[in-house]
C-alpha positions as CSV (number, residue, x, y, z in Angstrom):
1,M,54.6,-3.8,14.3
2,S,55.1,-0.7,16.5
3,A,52.3,0.9,18.4
4,A,53.0,4.3,16.7
5,A,52.3,3.0,13.2
6,G,48.6,2.3,14.0
7,P,46.2,0.3,12.0
8,G,46.0,0.7,8.2
9,V,43.0,2.3,6.6
10,A,41.2,0.7,3.6
11,R,38.7,2.6,1.4
12,A,36.4,1.1,-1.2
13,Y,34.5,3.3,-3.6
14,T,31.5,2.2,-5.6
15,S,31.5,2.5,-9.4
16,A,29.0,5.4,-9.1
17,R,31.5,7.3,-7.0
18,R,34.4,6.6,-9.3
19,H,32.4,7.4,-12.4
20,P,29.6,9.8,-11.7
21,W,26.7,10.1,-14.1
22,V,27.8,13.0,-16.2
23,L,27.5,13.5,-20.0
24,G,30.0,15.1,-22.3
25,K,33.2,13.6,-21.1
26,L,35.2,11.1,-23.1
27,G,38.6,10.3,-21.7
28,D,40.4,13.6,-21.2
29,W,38.2,15.6,-23.6
30,T,35.1,17.4,-22.2
31,V,32.4,19.4,-23.9
32,P,33.1,23.1,-23.5
33,F,32.0,24.3,-20.0
34,G,31.1,20.6,-19.2
35,P,30.7,17.9,-18.3
36,Y,27.0,18.3,-17.8
37,T,24.5,16.5,-15.6
38,P,21.3,15.2,-17.2
39,A,19.3,17.9,-15.4
40,Q,21.6,20.6,-17.0
41,L,21.1,19.0,-20.4
42,V,17.3,19.1,-20.0
43,V,17.4,22.8,-19.0
44,L,19.8,23.5,-21.8
45,G,17.7,21.8,-24.5
46,G,14.3,22.8,-23.2
47,G,15.4,26.4,-22.6
48,A,16.9,26.7,-26.1
49,F,13.6,25.4,-27.6
50,V,11.5,27.8,-25.6
51,L,13.7,30.8,-26.4
52,I,13.7,30.0,-30.1
53,K,9.9,29.6,-30.2
54,T,9.2,32.7,-28.1
55,F,11.8,35.0,-29.7
56,A,9.1,37.5,-30.8
57,W,8.0,38.0,-27.1
58,W,11.5,38.6,-25.6
59,S,13.5,40.1,-28.4
60,W,13.0,43.6,-27.0
61,A,14.9,42.6,-23.8
62,G,18.2,41.9,-25.6
63,P,20.5,39.3,-24.1
64,V,18.9,39.2,-20.6
65,P,16.7,36.1,-21.3
66,V,19.7,34.2,-22.8
67,V,21.9,35.1,-19.7
68,L,19.1,34.0,-17.4
69,W,18.8,30.7,-19.3
70,L,22.5,30.1,-19.0
71,C,22.4,30.9,-15.3
72,G,19.6,28.4,-15.0
73,V,21.7,25.7,-16.6
74,W,24.5,26.5,-14.1
75,T,22.2,26.5,-11.1
76,V,20.8,23.0,-11.7
77,R,24.2,21.3,-11.8
78,G,23.8,19.9,-8.3
79,A,20.0,19.9,-8.0
80,Q,18.6,17.3,-5.7
81,I,15.0,16.6,-4.6
82,A,14.9,14.9,-1.2
83,G,18.5,13.8,-1.7
84,Q,17.9,12.3,-5.1
85,N,18.7,13.2,-8.7
86,P,15.6,15.1,-10.2
87,F,15.1,12.4,-12.8
88,T,15.2,9.7,-10.2
89,A,12.7,11.6,-8.1
90,L,10.5,12.1,-11.2
91,L,10.7,8.4,-12.0
92,G,9.7,7.6,-8.4
93,V,6.6,9.8,-8.7
94,L,5.8,8.2,-12.1
95,V,6.1,4.7,-10.7
96,L,3.9,5.7,-7.7
97,L,1.2,7.0,-10.0
98,L,1.3,3.9,-12.2
99,R,1.3,1.4,-9.4
100,H,-1.8,-0.7,-8.8
101,P,-3.9,1.0,-6.0
102,A,-4.4,-2.3,-4.1
103,G,-0.6,-3.0,-3.9
104,R,1.2,-6.2,-4.9
105,I,1.0,-9.8,-3.8
106,G,3.8,-12.1,-4.8
107,G,5.2,-9.6,-7.3
108,R,2.0,-9.1,-9.2
109,G,-0.8,-6.5,-8.8
110,A,-3.3,-7.5,-6.2
111,R,-6.7,-8.2,-7.7
112,D,-10.1,-9.1,-6.4
113,R,-11.0,-12.8,-6.7
114,Q,-13.4,-13.8,-9.3
115,P,-16.9,-14.2,-8.0
116,S,-18.0,-17.8,-7.3
117,Y,-21.6,-18.8,-7.0
118,L,-22.9,-21.1,-4.3
119,R,-24.5,-24.1,-5.7
120,G,-26.2,-25.5,-2.6
121,Q,-29.6,-27.1,-2.4
122,F,-32.3,-27.1,0.2
123,V,-35.5,-29.1,0.7
124,I,-38.6,-27.8,2.3
125,E,-40.3,-30.4,4.3
126,P,-43.7,-30.2,5.9
127,A,-43.7,-29.3,9.6
128,R,-43.9,-32.2,12.0
129,P,-47.1,-32.5,13.9
130,A,-47.1,-31.2,17.4
131,P,-47.2,-33.9,20.1
132,A,-50.6,-34.6,21.5
133,A,-51.4,-33.5,25.1
134,C,-51.9,-37.1,26.2
135,D,-48.6,-38.3,24.8
136,A,-46.0,-39.1,27.4
137,P,-43.1,-36.7,27.5
138,A,-39.7,-37.9,26.3
139,P,-38.0,-40.3,28.8
140,A,-35.2,-37.9,29.7
141,V,-37.6,-35.0,30.3
142,A,-39.9,-37.3,32.3
143,Q,-37.0,-38.4,34.5
144,L,-36.0,-34.8,35.2
145,A,-39.6,-33.8,35.8
146,A,-39.9,-36.6,38.3
147,V,-36.8,-35.3,40.2
148,G,-38.3,-31.7,40.1
149,A,-35.5,-30.2,38.0
150,V,-37.7,-29.3,35.0
151,D,-41.2,-27.8,35.1
152,S,-43.9,-29.3,33.0
153,A,-43.7,-26.2,30.7
154,A,-40.1,-26.9,30.0
155,A,-40.9,-30.1,28.1
156,G,-41.8,-28.0,25.0
157,S,-39.6,-25.8,22.9
158,G,-36.2,-24.4,23.7
159,L,-37.7,-20.9,24.4
160,A,-40.1,-22.4,26.9
161,R,-37.2,-24.1,28.7
162,L,-35.2,-20.9,28.7
163,L,-38.1,-19.0,30.2
164,S,-38.7,-21.7,32.8
165,D,-35.0,-21.7,33.8
166,A,-35.1,-17.9,34.2
167,A,-38.2,-18.1,36.3
168,G,-36.8,-20.8,38.5
169,A,-33.6,-18.8,39.1
170,G,-35.8,-15.8,40.1
171,R,-37.8,-17.9,42.6
172,R,-34.6,-19.3,44.1
173,A,-33.1,-15.8,44.6
174,A,-36.2,-14.6,46.4
C-alpha cells in the first residue's frame, strides 16, 4: 500500500437517514408536490377543514386565504422544535404532563407507603417509694462519697448529680 493512497473511508447510515419519515411516496411515485412530512399533512388537513367551515367569513377576500394556507403548508416542511419533529416535541410535552409527579421507582410510579399502625403496649406502674433519710446510700455512692469525689447531694437524682458536678467544677476554677 502506498502512502499516497491514504486510509479508506467507511460510512454507515441509520435506517432513519436512508428512509426519512415522509408520507406520500411509494417507490418512484409521489403525491403531487410531495412527499409530505406529518406536520405538513396536519396543516394541510386542518387548514382545509378550517377554510371550509369559515368560508362565509373569508369569501370576500378571494383566493388570498387559500394562498396563505398553501404557503403555510410549504413553510412547515422542515419545522423543528428544539431540534425535534413537532409531533415528537408534542408527544414529549404530553408524556411530561401525564407523568406521576413523584417520579418513578423501579419502572413504576412512586407512591406513598400505606400507613401502618403501631401496636405497642405500655404499663403504668406505681412510683417507687423514695428512700428514707436514714437508709444508707448505695455502696458505690458511699465509696465515692468516702473518697470525696461525690457530695452527699449527688446521691439522689441525676439532676442533683449534674448540678453538684457543675458546682464542683466552679469551685475548682476559683
